[in-house]
C-alpha positions in Angstrom: -8.6 -42.3 -2.6 -7.5 -40.7 -5.8 -6.1 -42.6 -8.7 -3.4 -41.9 -11.4 -1.9 -43.9 -14.2 1.7 -43.4 -15.1 2.8 -43.0 -18.7 4.1 -46.6 -18.3 0.6 -47.8 -17.5 1.0 -48.4 -13.8 -2.1 -47.5 -11.8 -1.7 -45.9 -8.3 -4.4 -45.4 -5.7 -3.3 -42.7 -3.2 -4.2 -40.1 -0.7 -3.9 -36.6 -2.4 -2.4 -35.2 0.9 0.6 -37.5 0.2 1.7 -35.5 -2.9 4.6 -33.2 -2.0 5.1 -31.5 -5.3 4.2 -31.6 -9.0 6.4 -30.3 -11.8 6.0 -29.7 -15.5 9.5 -31.1 -16.5 11.5 -34.1 -15.5 14.6 -32.6 -13.8 16.9 -35.5 -14.7 16.3 -35.2 -18.5 14.7 -31.8 -18.9 11.7 -33.4 -20.8 8.3 -31.7 -20.6 6.3 -34.2 -18.7 4.1 -33.9 -15.6 6.1 -35.4 -12.6 4.3 -36.3 -9.3 6.4 -36.4 -6.2 5.6 -38.0 -2.8 3.4 -41.0 -3.5 6.2 -43.4 -4.5 9.9 -43.5 -3.7 10.5 -41.9 -7.1 8.6 -39.3 -8.9 6.0 -40.5 -11.3 5.4 -39.4 -14.9 1.8 -38.8 -15.8 0.3 -37.9 -19.3 -2.0 -35.2 -17.9 -0.8 -31.6 -17.9 -0.2 -30.1 -14.5 -3.5 -28.1 -14.5 -5.6 -31.1 -15.6 -3.9 -33.4 -13.0 -4.4 -30.8 -10.2 -8.0 -30.2 -11.1 -8.6 -33.8 -10.0 -7.1 -33.3 -6.6 -9.2 -32.6 -3.6 -6.5 -30.5 -2.1 -5.4 -28.5 -5.2 -5.7 -25.3 -3.2 -2.9 -26.4 -1.0 -0.4 -26.1 -3.8 1.5 -23.0 -4.6 3.9 -22.4 -7.6 7.6 -21.7 -7.5 10.3 -21.6 -10.1 13.1 -24.1 -10.1 16.6 -22.9 -10.8 16.4 -24.3 -14.3 13.4 -22.0 -15.0 10.8 -24.7 -15.0 7.8 -24.6 -12.7 7.0 -26.7 -9.6 3.8 -26.7 -7.5 4.6 -27.4 -3.8 2.1 -28.7 -1.3 2.4 -26.0 1.3 1.6 -28.4 4.1 4.7 -30.5 3.2 7.2 -27.6 3.5 9.6 -28.2 6.3 12.2 -25.3 5.7 13.4 -22.7 3.3 16.8 -21.2 3.4 18.4 -18.4 1.5 21.2 -19.2 -0.9 24.8 -19.8 0.2 28.1 -19.4 -1.8 28.1 -23.1 -2.9 24.7 -22.9 -4.5 24.8 -22.8 -8.3 24.0 -19.6 -10.2 20.3 -18.8 -10.5 19.6 -20.2 -7.0 18.1 -17.7 -4.6 16.7 -20.2 -2.1 16.5 -23.8 -1.2 13.3 -25.4 0.0 12.8 -28.7 1.7 9.4 -30.4 1.4 9.4 -33.8 3.0 11.1 -36.1 0.6 12.5 -33.5 -1.8 15.1 -30.6 -1.7 14.6 -28.0 -4.4 16.7 -25.0 -5.5 14.4 -22.1 -6.6 14.7 -18.7 -8.2 12.6 -17.0 -5.6 14.2 -15.5 -2.6 13.7 -17.3 0.7 11.4 -14.5 2.0 9.3 -14.5 -1.3 9.0 -18.3 -1.2 8.0 -18.2 2.5 5.3 -15.6 1.7 4.0 -17.6 -1.4 4.0 -20.9 0.4 2.4 -19.4 3.5 5.2 -20.6 5.8 4.6 -19.2 9.3 7.3 -16.7 10.5 
């Protein structure tokens, strides 16, 4: 088991395979803070930078980087990806694809084909 402590001081023991994604900004407030998705019902804020946090994960090699529609970075656990679709008319500007990785749906700047290639999604 791995451990993390949130910026609020709550300690979690978790299986690193349960992490779906890690981002470098909180999407709801735009604040630069490392957010960890998948080990709680909500994403968790941790004080470590993304590289420092990922360095402590036994499965860090399973994460690949994509760019969210807002221009911030997100690292997706490739084994958690369930689908990637190209953009549709109702997607906001700057969205070229939408990926679903277990508990999250994320609009991204990469095209669906480029994201599938980066995330090693079987064709």
